[in-house]
C-alpha positions in Angstrom: 98.1 176.2 50.3 96.9 174.2 53.4 99.9 172.8 55.1 100.6 171.0 58.3 103.4 169.0 60.0 102.2 165.5 60.9 104.5 163.2 59.0 107.5 161.1 59.9 109.4 158.3 58.2 107.2 155.7 56.7 104.2 157.4 58.1 104.9 160.3 55.9 103.2 158.7 52.8 100.0 158.2 54.6 99.8 161.8 55.9 101.0 163.4 52.8 98.5 161.6 50.6 95.7 162.6 53.0 97.0 166.1 53.1 97.1 166.4 49.3 93.6 164.9 48.9 91.9 167.0 51.5 93.5 170.1 50.0 92.0 169.4 46.7 88.6 168.4 48.2 88.4 171.6 50.1 89.1 173.5 46.9 86.3 171.5 45.2 88.7 169.5 42.9 86.8 166.1 42.5 84.4 163.8 43.9 86.6 161.0 42.6 89.4 162.2 44.9 86.9 162.4 47.8 85.8 158.8 47.1 89.4 157.4 47.0 90.1 159.3 50.4 87.0 157.8 52.0 88.2 154.3 50.8 91.1 154.7 53.2 88.7 154.7 56.2 88.6 150.9 56.7 90.0 150.9 60.2 88.1 150.5 63.4 85.6 153.1 64.6 86.6 155.1 67.7 83.7 156.4 69.7 83.4 160.0 70.9 86.0 161.3 68.5 85.6 164.8 67.0 87.0 165.8 63.6 87.0 169.5 64.5 88.4 171.1 67.7 91.0 169.7 70.0 91.9 166.1 69.2 94.6 163.4 69.5 95.9 161.5 66.5 98.1 158.4 66.4 100.3 157.8 63.5 101.4 154.2 63.0 103.9 152.8 60.6 104.2 149.0 60.3 107.4 147.0 59.3 105.6 144.1 57.5 106.6 143.2 53.9 102.9 142.7 53.0 100.1 144.9 52.1 96.8 145.2 54.0 95.4 142.4 52.0 98.1 139.9 53.2 99.9 140.0 49.9 103.8 140.1 50.0 105.5 142.9 48.3 106.7 142.2 44.7 110.3 141.1 44.1 111.0 144.5 42.7 109.5 146.3 45.7 111.5 144.1 48.1 114.7 144.8 46.3 114.1 148.5 46.1 113.3 148.8 49.8 116.1 146.5 50.9 113.4 144.4 52.6 114.7 140.9 51.7 114.0 138.9 48.6 111.3 136.6 47.3 113.0 133.5 48.7 113.3 134.9 52.2 109.7 136.1 52.2 108.4 132.8 50.8 110.3 131.2 53.8 108.3 133.3 56.1 110.5 136.3 56.6 107.7 138.8 55.9 108.5 141.0 58.9 106.3 141.3 62.0 103.3 143.5 62.2 105.1 145.7 64.7 104.6 149.5 64.7 108.1 150.7 63.9 106.8 154.3 63.9 104.4 155.6 66.6 103.8 159.3 66.8 101.1 160.8 69.1 99.9 164.3 68.0 97.7 166.7 69.9 95.8 169.4 67.8 94.8 172.2 70.1 91.3 173.7 69.7 91.2 176.1 66.7 93.7 174.0 64.7 96.4 176.6 64.9 98.9 174.8 67.2 99.9 171.2 67.7 102.5 169.2 69.6 103.8 165.7 68.7 105.5 162.9 70.6 107.5 160.1 69.0 107.1 157.0 71.1 110.2 154.8 71.2 109.2 151.3 69.8 111.3 149.6 72.5 109.3 151.0 75.4 108.6 148.2 77.9 104.9 148.3 78.8 102.2 146.3 80.5 99.4 145.6 78.0 95.8 146.5 78.8 94.9 142.8 78.7 96.7 139.6 78.3 97.4 138.3 74.7 96.2 135.0 73.4 99.6 133.5 74.5 99.0 134.9 78.0 101.6 137.6 77.6 101.0 140.6 79.8 104.3 142.6 79.2 106.2 143.5 76.1 107.4 146.2 73.8 104.9 148.8 72.9 105.4 148.2 69.1 104.5 144.6 69.5 100.9 145.1 70.6 99.7 145.4 67.1 101.4 142.1 66.0 100.1 140.0 68.9 96.4 141.0 68.2 96.9 140.7 64.5 98.1 137.1 64.7 95.5 136.1 67.2 92.8 137.4 64.9 94.3 135.4 61.9 94.4 132.3 64.0 90.7 132.8 65.1 89.6 133.1 61.4 91.7 130.4 59.9 89.5 127.9 58.0 86.5 130.2 58.2 84.4 131.2 55.1 85.9 134.7 55.1 87.8 135.8 52.1 91.5 136.6 52.5 90.8 140.3 52.2 88.2 140.0 54.9 90.5 138.0 57.2 93.4 140.4 56.9 91.2 143.6 57.3 89.8 142.0 60.5 93.3 141.2 61.6 94.6 144.8 61.0 91.5 146.1 62.9 92.4 143.8 65.9 95.9 145.2 65.8 94.8 148.8 65.6 92.4 148.3 68.6 95.1 146.7 70.8 97.8 149.2 69.8 95.6 152.1 70.4 94.6 150.7 73.8 98.1 150.2 74.8 99.2 153.7 73.8 96.2 155.1 75.7 97.2 153.0 78.7 100.8 154.4 78.7 100.0 158.1 77.9 96.8 158.4 79.8 95.0 160.2 76.9 92.2 159.2 74.6 93.1 158.5 70.9 90.5 160.2 68.6 91.9 159.2 65.2 94.7 157.3 63.7 96.5 157.0 60.4 98.5 153.8 59.6 100.8 153.0 56.8 102.7 149.9 55.6 106.4 149.6 54.7 106.2 150.4 51.0 104.2 153.6 51.5 107.1 156.0 52.2 108.9 154.7 49.2 106.1 155.8 47.0 106.0 159.2 48.6 109.7 159.6 48.0 109.2 158.6 44.3 106.4 161.1 44.0 108.6 163.9 45.3 111.5 163.0 43.0 113.6 162.1 46.0 114.2 163.4 49.5 116.6 166.1 50.7 118.4 165.4 53.9 121.3 166.8 55.8 123.6 164.3 57.4 126.7 164.7 59.7 129.1 162.0 60.8 128.5 160.8 64.4 131.4 160.7 66.9 132.9 157.3 67.9 130.3 155.2 69.9 130.5 152.1 71.9 131.9 149.4 69.5 131.6 151.8 66.5 134.1 154.1 64.9 133.4 157.7 64.1 131.2 158.2 61.1 129.6 154.7 61.3 126.3 156.3 60.9 127.1 157.0 57.3 126.4 153.4 56.4 123.9 150.7 57.6 124.1 147.2 56.1 120.6 146.1 57.3 118.6 148.9 55.6 121.0 149.5 52.6 121.9 153.1 53.7 125.1 154.4 52.3 125.7 158.1 52.4 129.0 157.8 50.4 127.2 156.3 47.4 124.7 159.3 47.6 127.4 161.9 47.3 128.8 162.4 50.8 132.4 163.5 50.5 134.6 162.2 53.4 137.4 164.6 52.3 135.1 167.4 53.1 133.6 166.0 56.2 131.1 167.8 58.5 127.4 168.2 57.8 126.4 167.9 54.0 123.1 168.0 52.1 122.3 165.0 50.0 119.5 164.2 47.5 118.2 160.7 48.0 116.3 158.7 45.4 113.4 156.7 46.8 115.3 153.5 47.7 117.9 155.5 49.7 115.4 157.8 51.2 113.6 154.7 52.8 117.0 153.3 53.8 117.8 156.7 55.5 114.7 156.6 57.7 115.0 152.8 58.4 118.7 152.8 59.4 119.3 152.2 63.1 122.1 149.9 64.1 124.9 152.4 63.4 123.1 155.5 64.8 123.7 157.0 68.3 120.8 155.9 70.3 119.7 153.2 67.7 116.0 153.5 67.5 116.0 157.0 69.1 118.4 158.1 66.5 116.2 156.8 63.8 113.3 158.9 65.3 115.5 162.0 64.7 115.9 161.1 61.1 112.2 160.6 60.7 111.5 163.9 62.3 114.0 165.6 60.0 112.0 164.2 57.0 109.0 165.8 58.4 110.5 169.3 57.9 111.5 168.5 54.2 108.0 167.2 53.4 106.4 170.3 54.8 108.7 172.6 52.9 108.2 170.6 49.7 104.3 170.8 50.1 104.4 174.5 51.0 107.1 176.0 48.8 106.9 173.9 45.7 103.2 172.9 45.6 103.8 169.2 45.7 100.6 167.3 44.8 99.3 170.2 42.7 99.6 167.8 39.8 96.1 166.1 39.7 97.4 163.2 37.7 100.1 162.4 40.3 97.6 162.7 43.1 95.2 160.2 41.4 98.1 157.9 40.7 99.1 157.9 44.5 95.6 157.5 45.7 94.7 154.7 43.2 96.8 152.3 45.2 96.8 153.9 48.6 94.2 151.7 50.1 96.6 148.8 50.0 99.1 150.7 52.2 97.0 153.2 54.2 94.2 152.8 56.7 92.5 155.5 58.8 89.7 155.0 61.4 86.3 154.9 59.8 85.1 158.1 61.6 87.8 160.3 60.4 86.0 163.0 58.3 88.9 164.4 56.3 86.8 167.3 54.8 85.9 168.5 58.3 89.5 167.9 59.6 91.0 169.8 56.5 88.7 172.8 57.0 89.5 172.9 60.7 93.3 172.7 60.1 93.7 175.5 57.5 95.5 177.7 60.1 98.1 175.3 61.2 101.6 175.8 59.8 105.0 174.2 60.3 106.3 176.8 62.9 103.4 176.1 65.2 104.1 172.3 65.8 106.9 170.9 67.9 108.1 167.3 68.2 109.7 165.5 71.0 110.5 162.0 72.0 108.7 160.7 75.1 110.9 160.7 78.1 112.3 157.5 79.5 114.3 156.2 82.5 116.9 153.9 81.1 117.8 151.3 78.4 118.4 147.6 79.1 120.2 145.4 76.6 119.5 141.6 76.2 116.6 141.4 78.7 114.9 138.1 78.7 111.4 138.9 77.6 108.8 136.4 76.5 111.3 133.7 75.8 113.9 135.8 73.9 116.6 138.4 74.8 115.5 141.8 73.7 116.7 145.5 74.0 114.1 147.4 75.9 113.5 151.0 77.3 112.3 151.3 80.7 109.7 154.0 81.3 107.9 155.7 84.2 104.2 155.6 83.2 103.1 158.0 85.9 105.7 160.5 84.9 104.9 160.1 81.1 101.2 160.6 81.7 101.8 163.8 83.8 104.3 165.0 81.1 101.9 164.4 78.2 98.8 165.8 80.1 100.7 169.0 80.8 101.7 169.3 77.1 98.2 168.6 75.8 96.3 170.7 78.2 98.3 173.9 77.6 95.9 176.5 76.2 96.7 177.5 72.6 95.3 181.0 72.8 97.1 184.3 72.7 100.4 185.2 71.1 102.5 183.2 73.5 100.0 180.3 73.7 99.0 181.1 77.2 95.9 182.4 78.9 96.3 185.9 80.5 96.5 186.2 84.2 94.7 188.6 86.4 96.7 191.9 86.8 98.8 191.7 90.0 98.4 188.0 90.6 102.0 187.3 89.4 105.0 189.5 89.3 106.1 190.6 85.9 108.5 188.0 84.4 111.0 190.8 83.8 111.5 191.1 87.5 112.5 187.5 87.9 115.8 185.9 87.1 115.9 182.1 86.1 119.0 180.0 86.6 119.0 176.6 84.8 121.2 173.7 85.8 121.7 170.6 83.5 121.3 167.3 85.3 120.4 165.4 82.1 122.7 163.7 79.6 121.7 166.2 76.8 124.3 168.7 75.9 122.9 172.2 75.5 119.5 171.4 77.2 120.0 174.0 80.0 120.8 176.7 77.4 117.7 175.7 75.4 115.4 175.9 78.5 116.9 179.2 79.5 116.3 180.5 75.9 112.7 179.3 76.2 111.9 181.0 79.5 113.6 184.3 78.4 111.1 184.2 75.5 108.5 184.4 78.1 110.1 187.5 79.4 112.2 186.3 82.3 115.7 187.4 82.8 118.4 184.8 81.9 120.5 183.8 84.9 123.1 181.1 85.4 123.5 178.3 82.9 125.6 175.5 84.2 125.7 171.7 85.0 124.0 170.3 88.0 127.3 169.9 89.9 127.5 173.8 90.1 124.5 173.9 92.5 123.8 172.5 96.0 120.6 170.5 95.5 120.4 166.7 95.1 119.8 165.7 91.6 116.5 163.7 91.0 115.1 161.9 88.0 112.6 164.7 87.4 113.1 168.3 87.2 112.9 170.4 90.4 112.1 174.2 90.6 113.0 176.4 93.5 112.5 180.0 94.3 113.5 182.9 96.5 111.3 185.5 98.2 108.6 187.1 96.0 109.0 184.6 93.0 106.7 181.8 94.2 104.0 182.5 91.6 106.4 182.7 88.7 108.2 179.5 89.8 104.8 177.7 90.0 104.1 178.7 86.4 107.5 177.4 85.2 107.2 174.3 87.4 103.9 173.4 85.7 105.6 173.0 82.3 107.9 170.3 83.8 105.1 168.5 85.7 106.7 169.6 89.0 105.8 171.6 92.1 108.0 174.6 93.0 109.6 174.7 96.4 111.0 177.6 98.5 114.8 177.7 98.9 116.1 180.1 101.5 119.6 180.3 99.9 118.1 181.9 96.7 117.9 185.7 96.5 114.6 187.5 96.2 113.2 187.4 92.7 115.3 184.3 91.7 114.1 181.0 90.4 116.3 177.8 90.0 115.4 175.1 87.5 117.4 171.8 88.0 116.8 169.6 85.1 116.3 165.9 86.1 118.4 163.0 84.9 115.5 161.6 82.9 114.7 164.8 81.1 115.3 164.7 77.4 113.9 167.9 76.0 112.5 171.3 76.4 108.9 170.8 77.7 106.4 171.0 74.9 104.6 174.0 76.3 107.8 176.0 76.3 108.7 174.8 72.9 105.3 175.9 71.4 105.8 179.4 73.1 109.2 179.9 71.7 108.4 178.2 68.4 105.7 180.7 67.7 108.3 183.4 67.0 110.2 181.1 64.7 113.1 180.5 67.1 114.7 177.0 67.2 114.5 175.4 70.6 116.4 172.2 70.0 119.1 170.6 72.0 122.0 168.7 70.6 122.4 165.2 72.3 125.9 164.3 73.4 127.5 161.4 71.5 126.9 159.0 74.4 123.4 160.1 75.0 120.4 158.0 73.8 117.8 160.5 74.7 115.6 162.4 72.3 115.3 166.2 71.9 112.7 168.6 70.6 112.9 169.0 66.9 111.7 172.3 65.3 112.4 173.9 62.0 115.9 175.5 61.9 115.2 178.9 60.5 118.5 179.3 58.7 118.9 175.8 57.4 118.3 174.8 53.7 114.7 173.6 53.3 114.3 174.2 57.0 115.6 170.7 57.8 117.9 170.1 60.8 121.2 168.1 60.2 121.1 164.7 62.0 123.5 161.8 62.5 
């Protein structure tokens, strides 16, 4: 069966439905299914966007309590999703049109490899143009909401129907959010898939629930150990779902649809808050992939038709996304050939005064992010290890070079993960230690140094980190030193892809006090292939 890993959290429903539909379309199932999938393409058109070959896809998940026609969720839906009640919604608490989930995925030419970046919703950005209120700076997830509301204001009192007004508003939001993401990452978005709040709930229902692996978090600032097992705002409660405190440790739970949604929406009690939620969303990716691949989810045509019959209320893709072409191109992509990371950032600031209110924000280095993403997306996806061959003799054999890795980041185990990744390339593993064990000054970004005869190898390694290698006279001949910067959060995407091709897990476990993200890949020895998360 055609399978791919492109889903996370609330966005999972949209991608999974498209996955199911294109699978059956390719096998010649039904023109009716094709028609229903085509009905999802009500979004904006994006120029110069291929549906075969290399491409960038943006997955957006909105937090609103309305569908795409501006209608609020039913009382039952609000109750099941812990999204408020009819009274609160009628009083205007319908949730903003903010993009709670933003995932940027690059598909390499040939459709056999892909890399994805979760974009923290609290990233502080400069918008590509001022909003109707004159706002030029804000959180990245708010771009959609600003444009959406501006459009509704412009069409108020017009002869347009409600459906037309809200479709136009969503298209305005799509255009501004995409432009903002492009401004931050420096890459062109070719296609997008967008889903509303209720979508993931329907996916979980269709699956008969979601399997997750949860472990109690250590004590955090202001929170006791194990606080992550509950979250009042989302309704998440692991104990009600079978978690046994007496046993402790990591435990697998089967979550019905309401608790599955609560699991991916919880944030206030998680290490890293929104970044912790991103890890939960990424863990759901692995289960959905396993479910589709191993158990043939969506092979029930009646179930598929049922899902797609209402999907247009909760899913939108760009109008130029030819799903038939895309599905054909993506046949070769499997879960082990896609790695996920969280975009790197500099620091977090709590209660910053922003546009008239105090907000928690994440400070980012746009130039660094653009270089980081560009390196990850430009890496060739050819050959067994995902790299182009080099001319014989141009670079010494990796087996002749020893690589030391020093950890200057706040992510426990990251130096070991990087060391394992470079040894997969054939290099000898050297010292693995904290940055304090070496003599160079720690910087925000990664530094790579080399001794005599190792300049070419060091340059290749440095490229993965967006760095330039420098000679260091104190290093022995044939030695390379990698000093991970304080802002580094994960194994570089290129190294993750290389090691991931062999099925090895290249994930780093964040320290309890760390709010940085790490690379998430399938854990080969875990039940369903899902990692255990806080």
